[in-house]
C-alpha positions as CSV (number, residue, x, y, z in Angstrom):
1,M,59.2,-24.3,45.3
2,D,58.1,-25.7,48.7
3,N,55.6,-28.0,47.0
4,I,58.3,-29.4,44.8
5,F,60.5,-30.1,47.8
6,L,57.7,-31.8,49.7
7,A,56.8,-34.0,46.7
8,L,60.5,-35.0,46.4
9,L,60.6,-36.0,50.1
10,V,57.4,-38.1,49.8
11,F,58.9,-39.8,46.7
12,I,62.1,-40.6,48.6
13,S,60.2,-42.0,51.6
14,S,58.0,-44.2,49.4
15,L,61.1,-45.5,47.7
16,G,62.6,-46.4,51.1
17,S,59.4,-48.1,52.2
18,A,59.3,-50.1,49.0
19,L,62.9,-51.3,49.6
20,L,62.0,-52.4,53.1
21,V,58.9,-54.3,51.9
22,Q,61.0,-56.0,49.2
23,I,63.5,-57.1,51.8
24,M,60.8,-58.5,54.2
25,N,59.2,-60.4,51.3
26,R,62.5,-61.9,50.4
27,K,63.0,-62.9,54.0
28,K,59.6,-64.7,54.2
29,V,60.3,-66.6,50.9
30,L,63.6,-67.8,52.2
31,D,61.9,-68.9,55.5
32,T,59.2,-70.9,53.6
33,D,61.6,-72.6,51.1
34,D,64.0,-74.0,53.5
35,E,63.1,-73.6,57.2
36,K,65.7,-76.1,58.2
37,E,68.5,-74.2,56.5
38,E,67.1,-71.0,57.9
39,R,67.3,-72.3,61.4
40,D,70.7,-73.7,60.9
41,G,72.1,-70.4,59.5
42,R,69.9,-68.0,61.2
43,E,72.6,-66.0,62.8
44,G,74.4,-65.7,59.4
45,R,71.3,-64.6,57.5
46,Q,70.2,-62.3,60.2
47,H,73.5,-60.6,60.0
48,L,73.1,-60.4,56.1
49,D,69.7,-58.9,56.3
50,D,70.8,-56.3,58.7
51,A,73.6,-55.3,56.4
52,S,71.2,-55.0,53.4
53,V,68.8,-52.8,55.4
54,L,71.7,-50.6,56.5
55,E,72.9,-50.3,52.9
56,A,69.4,-49.3,51.6
57,R,69.0,-46.8,54.3
58,A,72.4,-45.3,53.5
59,K,71.4,-45.0,49.8
60,A,68.1,-43.4,50.7
61,K,69.9,-40.8,52.8
62,E,72.3,-40.1,49.9
63,I,69.3,-39.7,47.5
64,I,67.5,-37.4,50.0
65,I,70.7,-35.3,50.4
66,E,71.2,-34.9,46.6
67,A,67.5,-34.1,46.1
68,K,67.7,-31.4,48.8
69,S,70.8,-30.0,47.1
70,A,69.1,-29.9,43.7
71,A,66.0,-28.3,45.2
72,L,68.1,-25.6,46.9
73,K,70.0,-24.9,43.7
74,T,66.8,-24.6,41.6
75,R,65.2,-22.4,44.2
76,S,68.3,-20.2,44.3
77,E,68.3,-19.9,40.5
78,A,64.6,-19.1,40.4
79,E,65.0,-16.4,43.0
80,E,68.0,-14.9,41.1
81,E,65.9,-14.8,37.8
82,A,63.0,-13.2,39.7
83,R,65.3,-10.5,41.0
84,R,66.8,-9.8,37.5
85,I,63.3,-9.5,36.0
86,K,62.2,-7.2,38.7
87,D,65.3,-5.0,38.2
88,N,64.7,-4.9,34.4
89,S,61.1,-3.9,35.0
90,V,62.2,-1.1,37.3
91,E,64.7,0.2,34.8
92,L,62.1,0.0,31.9
93,E,59.6,2.0,34.0
94,K,62.3,4.7,34.6
95,K,63.0,4.9,30.8
96,L,59.3,5.1,30.0
97,A,58.8,7.8,32.5
98,V,61.7,9.8,31.0
99,Q,60.4,9.4,27.5
100,K,56.9,10.4,28.6
101,A,58.3,13.6,30.1
102,Q,60.2,14.4,26.9
103,I,57.1,13.8,24.7
104,E,55.1,16.1,27.0
105,G,57.8,18.8,26.7
106,K,57.8,18.5,22.9
107,E,54.0,18.8,22.8
108,R,54.2,22.0,24.9
109,D,56.8,23.4,22.5
110,I,54.7,22.6,19.5
111,E,51.7,24.2,21.0
112,N,53.7,27.3,21.7
113,K,55.0,27.4,18.1
114,V,51.5,27.0,16.7
115,R,50.3,29.9,18.9
116,S,53.2,32.0,17.6
117,L,52.5,31.2,14.0
118,K,48.9,32.1,14.4
119,Q,49.9,35.4,15.9
120,A,52.4,36.1,13.1
121,K,49.8,35.2,10.4
122,E,47.3,37.6,11.9
123,I,50.0,40.3,11.8
124,L,50.8,39.6,8.2
125,D,47.2,39.5,7.2
126,K,46.7,42.9,8.7
127,K,49.8,44.3,7.0
128,Q,48.6,42.9,3.7
129,E,45.3,44.6,4.1
130,D,47.1,47.9,4.9
131,I,49.3,47.6,1.8
132,E,46.4,46.9,-0.5
133,S,44.5,49.8,0.9
134,F,47.5,52.1,0.4
135,Y,48.0,50.8,-3.1
136,S,44.4,51.5,-4.0
137,K,44.8,55.0,-2.6
138,Q,48.0,55.6,-4.6
139,Q,46.3,54.5,-7.9
140,E,43.4,56.8,-7.3
141,E,45.8,59.7,-6.6
142,L,47.8,58.9,-9.8
143,Q,44.6,58.8,-11.9
144,K,43.6,62.2,-10.5
145,I,47.0,63.7,-11.3
146,S,47.5,62.2,-14.8
147,N,43.9,62.3,-15.9
148,L,44.3,58.7,-17.2
149,T,42.5,55.5,-16.2
150,K,44.5,52.4,-15.3
151,D,43.9,50.8,-18.7
152,E,44.9,53.9,-20.5
153,A,48.1,54.2,-18.6
154,K,48.9,50.6,-19.1
155,Q,48.3,50.9,-22.9
156,M,50.5,54.0,-23.1
157,L,53.4,52.1,-21.3
158,L,53.0,49.1,-23.6
159,N,53.1,51.3,-26.7
160,T,56.3,53.0,-25.5
161,V,57.9,49.6,-24.8
162,D,56.8,48.2,-28.1
163,K,58.3,51.1,-30.0
164,E,61.6,50.8,-28.2
165,L,61.7,47.1,-28.8
166,A,60.9,47.5,-32.5
167,E,63.7,50.0,-32.9
168,E,66.2,47.8,-31.0
169,K,65.1,44.7,-33.0
170,G,65.5,46.5,-36.3
171,R,68.9,47.7,-35.4
172,R,70.0,44.3,-34.2
173,I,68.7,42.6,-37.4
174,R,70.7,45.1,-39.5
175,E,73.8,44.4,-37.5
176,I,73.4,40.6,-37.8
177,E,72.7,40.8,-41.5
178,E,75.8,42.9,-42.1
179,D,77.8,40.5,-39.9
180,I,76.5,37.5,-41.8
181,K,77.3,39.0,-45.2
182,K,80.8,39.8,-44.0
183,N,81.5,36.3,-42.5
184,S,79.4,33.9,-44.6
185,E,81.8,33.4,-47.4
186,K,84.8,33.0,-45.1
187,L,82.8,30.6,-42.9
188,S,81.6,28.5,-45.8
189,Q,85.2,28.2,-47.1
190,E,86.3,27.1,-43.6
191,I,83.6,24.5,-43.3
192,L,84.4,23.0,-46.7
193,V,88.1,23.0,-46.1
194,S,87.6,21.4,-42.7
195,A,85.2,18.8,-44.1
196,M,87.6,17.9,-46.9
197,R,90.3,17.5,-44.4
198,F,88.2,14.9,-42.5
199,A,87.6,13.1,-45.8
200,A,91.2,12.8,-46.9
201,T,92.0,9.2,-47.7
202,D,94.9,7.3,-49.1
203,Y,93.0,6.7,-52.4
204,I,94.3,4.3,-54.9
205,V,92.2,3.8,-58.1
206,E,91.3,0.2,-58.6
207,Y,90.8,-1.3,-62.0
208,T,88.7,-4.3,-62.6
209,T,89.6,-6.6,-65.5
210,S,87.3,-8.9,-67.4
211,K,90.3,-10.8,-68.7
212,V,91.6,-14.1,-67.6
213,K,95.1,-15.2,-68.8
214,L,95.3,-18.6,-70.5
215,P,98.4,-20.7,-69.8
216,D,98.4,-22.1,-73.4
217,D,96.2,-22.4,-76.5
218,E,95.2,-25.9,-75.5
219,M,93.3,-24.6,-72.5
220,K,91.0,-22.6,-74.8
221,G,89.7,-25.8,-76.4
222,R,89.2,-27.4,-73.0
223,I,87.2,-24.4,-71.9
224,I,85.0,-24.7,-74.9
225,G,84.6,-28.5,-74.5
226,K,83.1,-31.1,-76.8
227,E,80.4,-29.5,-78.9
228,G,80.7,-26.4,-76.7
229,R,79.2,-28.1,-73.6
230,N,81.7,-26.7,-71.1
231,I,81.5,-23.0,-72.2
232,R,77.7,-23.3,-72.5
233,T,77.4,-24.7,-69.0
234,F,79.7,-22.1,-67.6
235,E,77.8,-19.2,-69.2
236,E,74.4,-20.5,-68.0
237,L,75.6,-21.0,-64.4
238,T,77.4,-17.6,-64.1
239,G,75.2,-15.4,-66.4
240,V,78.1,-14.0,-68.3
241,D,79.4,-14.2,-71.9
242,L,82.9,-15.5,-72.7
243,D,84.9,-14.2,-75.6
244,L,87.9,-16.4,-76.5
245,D,88.7,-14.9,-79.9
246,S,89.0,-11.1,-79.4
247,S,92.3,-11.2,-77.4
248,P,94.9,-13.9,-78.1
249,G,95.9,-15.7,-74.9
250,D,93.1,-14.2,-72.8
251,V,89.4,-14.9,-72.1
252,I,87.3,-11.8,-72.0
253,I,84.3,-12.0,-69.6
254,S,81.4,-9.6,-70.2
255,S,78.4,-8.9,-68.1
256,F,76.4,-5.9,-66.9
257,D,76.5,-7.3,-63.3
258,P,79.9,-6.8,-61.7
259,V,79.2,-9.5,-59.1
260,R,78.4,-12.1,-61.8
261,R,81.6,-11.0,-63.6
262,E,83.6,-11.5,-60.4
263,I,82.1,-14.9,-59.7
264,A,82.9,-15.9,-63.3
265,R,86.4,-14.6,-63.2
266,A,87.2,-16.4,-59.9
267,S,85.6,-19.6,-61.0
268,L,87.4,-19.7,-64.4
269,E,90.7,-19.1,-62.7
270,K,90.1,-22.0,-60.3
271,L,89.1,-24.3,-63.2
272,I,92.2,-23.4,-65.2
273,T,94.4,-24.0,-62.1
274,D,92.7,-27.3,-61.3
275,G,92.7,-28.5,-65.0
276,R,89.4,-30.5,-64.6
277,I,87.0,-28.6,-66.8
278,Q,83.7,-30.5,-67.2
279,P,80.1,-29.6,-66.6
280,A,79.8,-31.4,-63.2
281,H,83.0,-29.9,-61.9
282,I,82.1,-26.5,-63.4
283,E,78.8,-26.5,-61.4
284,E,80.6,-27.4,-58.2
285,V,83.3,-24.7,-58.6
286,V,80.8,-22.0,-59.5
287,E,78.5,-22.8,-56.5
288,K,81.5,-22.7,-54.1
289,T,82.7,-19.4,-55.6
290,K,79.3,-17.9,-55.3
291,S,79.3,-18.7,-51.5
292,E,82.8,-17.3,-51.1
293,V,81.9,-14.0,-53.0
294,E,78.7,-13.6,-51.0
295,H,80.7,-14.0,-47.8
296,I,83.2,-11.5,-49.0
297,M,80.5,-9.0,-49.9
298,Y,78.8,-9.2,-46.6
299,K,82.1,-8.8,-44.8
300,E,82.9,-5.7,-46.9
301,G,79.5,-4.2,-46.3
302,D,79.8,-4.8,-42.6
303,N,83.3,-3.3,-42.5
304,L,82.0,-0.2,-44.4
305,S,79.1,0.3,-42.0
306,H,81.3,0.0,-39.0
307,K,83.9,2.4,-40.3
308,L,81.2,5.0,-40.8
309,G,79.5,4.3,-37.4
310,A,76.2,2.9,-38.9
311,Y,75.1,-0.1,-36.8
312,N,72.1,-2.4,-36.6
313,L,71.4,-2.2,-40.3
314,P,69.3,-5.0,-42.0
315,K,71.5,-7.8,-43.2
316,D,70.2,-7.5,-46.8
317,L,71.2,-3.9,-46.9
318,V,74.6,-4.7,-45.5
319,Q,74.9,-7.4,-48.3
320,M,74.0,-4.8,-50.9
321,L,76.6,-2.4,-49.6
322,G,79.2,-5.2,-50.0
323,R,78.5,-5.2,-53.7
324,F,80.2,-1.8,-53.9
325,K,83.5,-3.7,-53.7
326,Y,83.0,-4.9,-57.3
327,R,81.3,-1.7,-58.6
328,F,83.3,1.1,-60.2
329,S,82.2,4.5,-61.7
330,Y,84.8,6.1,-64.0
331,G,87.5,4.0,-62.2
332,Q,86.3,5.2,-58.8
333,N,85.5,2.3,-56.5
334,M,82.1,2.6,-54.9
335,I,83.3,1.6,-51.4
336,E,86.0,4.3,-51.5
337,H,83.6,6.9,-52.9
338,T,81.0,6.1,-50.3
339,L,83.6,6.2,-47.5
340,E,85.0,9.5,-48.6
341,E,81.6,11.1,-49.2
342,T,80.1,10.0,-45.9
343,R,83.1,11.4,-44.0
344,L,82.7,14.7,-45.9
345,G,79.0,14.8,-45.2
346,V,79.3,14.1,-41.5
347,A,82.0,16.7,-41.0
348,I,79.8,19.4,-42.8
349,A,76.8,18.3,-40.8
350,H,78.7,18.8,-37.5
351,E,79.7,22.3,-38.6
352,L,76.2,23.3,-39.6
353,N,74.5,21.6,-36.6
354,A,72.5,19.4,-39.0
355,N,71.2,15.9,-38.2
356,V,74.4,13.9,-38.4
357,D,72.7,10.5,-38.3
358,V,70.5,11.4,-41.3
359,V,73.4,12.7,-43.3
360,R,75.5,9.6,-42.4
361,L,72.9,7.2,-43.7
362,G,72.0,9.4,-46.6
363,C,75.6,9.4,-47.8
364,L,76.0,5.7,-47.1
365,F,72.9,4.7,-49.2
366,H,73.0,7.4,-51.8
367,D,74.2,5.1,-54.6
368,I,72.8,1.8,-53.4
369,G,70.5,1.7,-56.4
370,K,73.6,1.2,-58.7
371,V,74.0,-2.4,-57.4
372,V,70.3,-3.3,-57.8
373,T,70.2,-5.4,-60.9
374,D,66.9,-7.2,-60.6
375,D,64.7,-4.2,-61.6
376,E,64.7,-1.5,-64.3
377,G,65.0,2.2,-63.6
378,T,67.4,4.9,-62.5
379,H,69.7,4.2,-59.7
380,I,68.0,6.9,-57.6
381,Q,64.5,5.3,-58.0
382,L,65.9,1.8,-57.4
383,G,67.6,3.0,-54.3
384,V,64.5,4.8,-52.9
385,D,62.4,1.7,-53.6
386,L,64.9,-0.6,-51.8
387,L,65.2,1.6,-48.8
388,R,61.4,1.9,-48.5
389,K,61.2,-1.9,-48.6
390,Y,63.3,-2.1,-45.5
391,K,61.4,0.8,-43.8
392,V,64.4,3.2,-43.6
393,S,63.6,6.7,-42.2
394,E,61.9,9.0,-44.7
395,D,64.4,11.7,-44.1
396,V,67.2,9.4,-45.2
397,I,65.1,8.4,-48.3
398,N,64.7,12.0,-49.2
399,C,68.5,12.5,-49.1
400,V,68.9,9.6,-51.6
401,A,66.1,10.9,-53.8
402,E,67.4,14.4,-54.0
403,H,71.2,13.9,-54.1
404,H,71.3,14.6,-57.9
405,E,68.8,17.5,-57.6
406,D,66.1,15.6,-59.4
407,R,63.7,17.4,-57.2
408,P,64.1,20.4,-54.8
409,F,65.9,19.8,-51.5
410,S,63.5,19.2,-48.7
411,S,66.1,19.7,-45.9
412,I,69.6,20.9,-45.2
413,E,70.6,17.2,-44.8
414,S,69.7,16.5,-48.5
415,A,71.8,19.5,-49.6
416,I,74.7,18.3,-47.5
417,V,74.6,14.9,-49.1
418,N,74.5,16.5,-52.6
419,L,77.4,18.7,-51.8
420,A,79.5,15.8,-50.4
421,D,78.7,13.7,-53.5
422,H,79.9,16.5,-55.8
423,I,83.1,17.1,-53.8
424,S,84.0,13.4,-53.7
425,G,83.2,12.7,-57.4
426,A,84.5,15.8,-58.9
427,R,87.8,16.4,-57.0
428,P,90.9,15.9,-59.1
429,G,92.2,12.3,-59.2
430,A,88.9,10.9,-57.8
431,R,87.9,9.3,-61.0
432,S,89.7,8.0,-64.0
433,E,88.9,6.5,-67.4
434,D,90.9,5.1,-70.3
435,Y,92.4,7.5,-72.8
436,E,90.1,6.4,-75.7
437,A,86.9,7.0,-73.6
438,Y,88.4,10.3,-72.3
439,V,89.1,11.6,-75.8
440,Q,85.7,10.4,-77.1
441,R,83.9,12.2,-74.3
442,L,85.7,15.5,-75.1
443,K,84.8,15.1,-78.8
444,D,81.1,14.4,-77.9
445,L,81.0,17.5,-75.8
446,E,82.4,19.6,-78.6
447,A,80.0,18.0,-81.2
448,A,77.0,18.7,-79.0
449,A,77.9,22.4,-78.9
450,L,78.7,22.6,-82.7
451,S,75.3,21.0,-83.5
452,F,73.6,24.4,-82.7
453,D,73.1,27.1,-85.3
454,G,75.4,30.1,-85.0
455,V,78.2,28.2,-83.2
456,E,81.6,28.7,-84.9
457,K,84.0,26.9,-82.5
458,A,83.7,24.8,-79.4
459,Y,86.5,23.6,-77.1
460,A,86.3,21.1,-74.2
461,V,88.7,22.3,-71.5
462,S,89.5,21.5,-67.8
463,A,89.4,17.7,-68.5
464,G,85.9,17.9,-69.9
465,R,84.4,19.9,-67.1
466,E,83.9,23.0,-69.2
467,V,82.9,23.7,-72.8
468,R,83.8,27.1,-74.2
469,I,81.8,28.1,-77.2
470,F,82.4,30.9,-79.7
471,V,79.4,32.1,-81.7
472,S,79.1,34.3,-84.7
473,P,78.1,37.8,-83.6
474,E,76.2,38.4,-86.8
475,R,73.9,35.4,-86.2
476,V,73.6,35.3,-82.4
477,D,72.7,38.5,-80.5
478,D,73.3,39.1,-76.8
479,A,69.7,38.1,-75.9
480,S,70.1,34.7,-77.6
481,T,73.4,34.0,-75.9
482,A,71.9,33.0,-72.5
483,Y,69.2,30.9,-74.2
484,L,71.9,29.1,-76.4
485,A,74.0,28.3,-73.3
486,R,71.0,26.8,-71.5
487,E,70.0,24.7,-74.5
488,I,73.5,23.3,-75.0
489,A,73.8,22.4,-71.3
490,K,70.4,20.6,-71.4
491,K,71.5,18.6,-74.5
492,I,74.7,17.5,-72.8
493,E,72.8,16.6,-69.7
494,L,70.3,14.5,-71.5
495,E,72.5,12.7,-74.0
496,Q,75.9,12.2,-72.4
497,T,77.4,10.6,-69.3
498,Y,80.1,12.4,-67.4
499,P,81.5,12.7,-63.9
500,G,80.6,15.7,-61.8
501,V,79.3,18.8,-63.7
502,V,80.0,20.4,-67.0
503,K,80.1,24.2,-67.3
504,V,78.9,25.7,-70.6
505,T,80.4,29.1,-71.5
506,V,79.2,31.0,-74.6
507,I,81.4,33.8,-75.8
508,R,80.2,36.5,-78.3
509,E,82.5,39.3,-79.3
510,T,82.6,41.9,-82.1
511,R,86.0,42.9,-83.6
512,V,86.5,45.9,-85.7
513,T,89.9,46.3,-87.5
514,E,91.2,49.4,-89.2
515,T,94.5,49.9,-91.0
516,A,96.6,53.0,-90.6
517,K,98.3,54.0,-93.8
């Protein structure tokens, strides 16, 4: 700090000297330029020079004073900062000393604890040795008293425990079996009733019609067109057959594919309403209707999947499920049947602790083969092939393959799907058919029974769900009755189509009549 102050003083002194030299040089220049004027106004200039010198000296003093003040202020601040740093250092040293003392105290405590633990371990080791020694002596004493070795005593104890456990296990098994026999029938009834309660739906039987009403007879000729061009174009584009002669005032649409039939019906109604029936317009209307029906089917399939809690299904499978909207079996709509069956199956699966997801998908896809029209085969095989194509779980595929008992059940889930399908399809009011088909089906059942030798009478009862057969007791004995019932049931199963199941009951009786006179 002193060096800074001295340097500042030297700078100020040199500045004053420089000012004096400048003033003297100015004076000499003035004297040289105009000596005459200098002499004439010497007194005035002398006075002026003296004033400049005084002013410079005054300024130099002011600068010196300000420099001294700044130097003093800087020195004071530096001294204050030095004192603060020194105080902080002292405080830090005190804290370090305290922490060092605490650490040393903890080290001493840890050392004391380690010594205590070592002593405790030595004591425990000694006690353990004493216990082992005592245990060995006790074993030796017991062997001497019982005349048995350690292995012999152990085996004797195990044999006693095994005998007691076997008796207890047998008793518990008998109790459980008796309890199961007592409650199984009641429990199964409760499960089925509960499941059917979950499956209750506001069911309305839908009827599809293959008829389109004609506004007048003239429209029939416009549909046929010149040389049959219009009707031929329509049938080629839709894949259906049109019958304009069987029913007056109606057009009957026939096709094995319900989707094609629906597209043809909707397209024909649009053409009749529009009035323009010509090949080009027919093609345009049919294509537009196909797109609309495809959209409707996908929406129906998506709605069905979401109602049943089946998500992330392949789009093609969802589209196939939408075909259920136009598919009927004995008047029972496939969407309603699938919805009802799946709710039944899921409820039963919950009660029996089965795999609910497998049952849900098994019920959802069990009849999907019925809407596969591109290949030949049973609806079961077509459904199995379709599901394998989209890599559906093998457990679900087994449920589909076994839901008509074509092969033995491989799991409880398959049995549940089969049971739910029977309940949904065979319950009263689930399916309907026209009177002519109903009567014909009953006649076919009776004819199948009457075709066997020894059958006298056959009656189809319970809406065709049972056939009661009376045989001649002279021609059919008791041993042949069971065989006859089995053969009649097999004939009905192979040759006829019917909803649910048909029960075959063969009745054989001998009557002896006497007259009292």
